[in-house]
N, C-alpha and C positions, 0 to 999 in steps of 0.2 A: 585507698588505692583507686586511681582513675582507670576506668575500663573503656573499651571501644565497643559501640553498638554494632552488631553484625549486620543490621539492616541499613541504618542511615550513616554509620561511621562516626557519629558524635561521641564525645567523651561523657562519661557519667560515673557517679560514685554508686557502688552497689555491692550486693552480695557476690561472693566468688562464683556461685553457680549460675548467675544470671548473665545472659548474653545480649540483652536488649535494654533500651533506656526507658521506653514508655510502653503502655499497653497497645497502642496503635502499631508500634514497631514489632511487638510480639505477634499481633494478628497478621501483619504483613509477612513476617518470617514463616509462620505456620501456613499461610496461603501459598507462598512460593514453594514450600516443601511439599504440600499436598499436590500441587500442579505437577511438579517434577516427578513425584512418586507415581502419579496416575500415568504420565507420559511414559515413564520407564517400564511400567508393569501392564500397560494397555493390552498388548498382544497376549500376555499370559492370562489376563482376566477374560478376554474374549475366548481364548482356547478352552479355558476351564468351563465357561458357561456353555459353549458348544458341546463339549464332552458330556456335561451333565444332561443337557437336553437329549443327546443321542442315547445315553444309557437309561434315561427315565422317560421314554416316550409316553408310556401309559399314564404315568403320574401327571405329566404335563398336559395331556389331553383331558384328563379328569379335571384339573384345575381350570383349563380354558373353558370347559363345559360349565363348571360352577360359576365362573365369572360371567359367562354369556347368559346363563339362566337366572341367576339370583340377584346380581347387582343391577341397579336401575340403569336404563338406557340413558346415554348422554342427551341432554336437551340442547337445542340451538340457543346461543346466547341471546339475552333479551334485546340486545342492540339490533339483531337481525329480525326478530319477531315484532317488536314494538315500533310502529311507524313514527311515533313521536321521538323516541330515542334515536332512530335513524336520522330524522331531520336535524336533531341537535348535533349529532356527530358530523353530518355533512356541512352544516352551517359553521361549525367550529373550524373545520378544515378550510372552507372558503375564506374565512376571516384570517386565518394564519397565512394563506396564500397571498392575500392582499397586503398584509402588513409586512411580509418579507419580500415582496416584489413579484407580482404576477405579470409576466410579459406576454405579449401576443405571440402565439406559436401557430404559424400558418401550416396548411396541409403540405405546401411545397417544402418547408423546413423538415417536416416529419418524413416526407418521401426521400429527401436527401440523406437524412440520418439512417433510414432503413436501407438505402442503397449502399451506404458506407459499411454497414454491418453484413452486407451480402444476403439480406433477407433471412438472417439467422439471429437467434438469441445471443446477446452480447455476453451473457454469463455462462450459459451451458453449451453454446454453439449448436443448438438443435434448430432444425427447421420448424417453422410454425405450422401447426396442423389444426384440425377441427377440435381435437381433444385437448390440445395445448396451444391456444391461440396467442396472437400478438397482444402485448400490453406495453404501455409506456411507463418506464420506471424512472423515478427521480434518484440520481446517483447519490446526492446528498438529500436525504429525506426532508420533506417540508416540516415534519414534526421535530426535526433536529436542526432547523435553521436554513435549509436549502430554499432555492427560489424555483418558481415555475417558469422556466425559460428553456429554450432549445439547447443551451449549453449544459443543462442539468438533466436532460431527458435522453434516455437510451432505450432501444427496443429490447424487450425481454419476453420470454415465454411466461405463461401464467404460473407454471410451477416455480420457476426461479423468483419471479416477482413476489408471489405470496410467501415464499420461504424467506426471502430477504427482509420483507416487511419494513421496519423503521431502522434497520441496521446500516452502518457504513459497510462498504464492500469488504474491507479487511476484517471487520467483526463477523460478518456473515460467513466468510471463507474459513475463519478459524473457530467459528461456533460459539463465540462469547461476545458480550457487550463490554466495552471498555469501562472500567470503574466498578464492575461488579465482581465479587470474588466468591 
């Protein structure tokens, strides 16, 4: 008996209880189900967690104290501490900029782009401050094939730029990277 795969729609011969044709279709179906389940029950999960924390304040503070006192403090990553690693990272970035096209970006171009955004962060619409200064973000990250040109640069505050990192805008806004499940 020929059956239709629920994921790809292809025909396959199989057991009567199976609804997928290959293991990859099975994984895709499970991933889609998990995402939908999470989205449908997100508010309920958050409410349950908040209720638990409200009703178990003493227990939570004991656990927080335990984590603070007994677990080791987080160390800075070696890339920040080791000057040789830092040099390697920056040289790799410069090389990728050159290979993908690094164009001259003048101060005048940057000033025009800043005026277009009304001296605000393009992502969060916050004004630039001493605590949250201006940084120039590549809309299409260099690590993902973008160029270093004025058409790919936008003003962003430090918080948004560091949070976005090497994600596309849509991935950053939706909180996931395309292709990872």
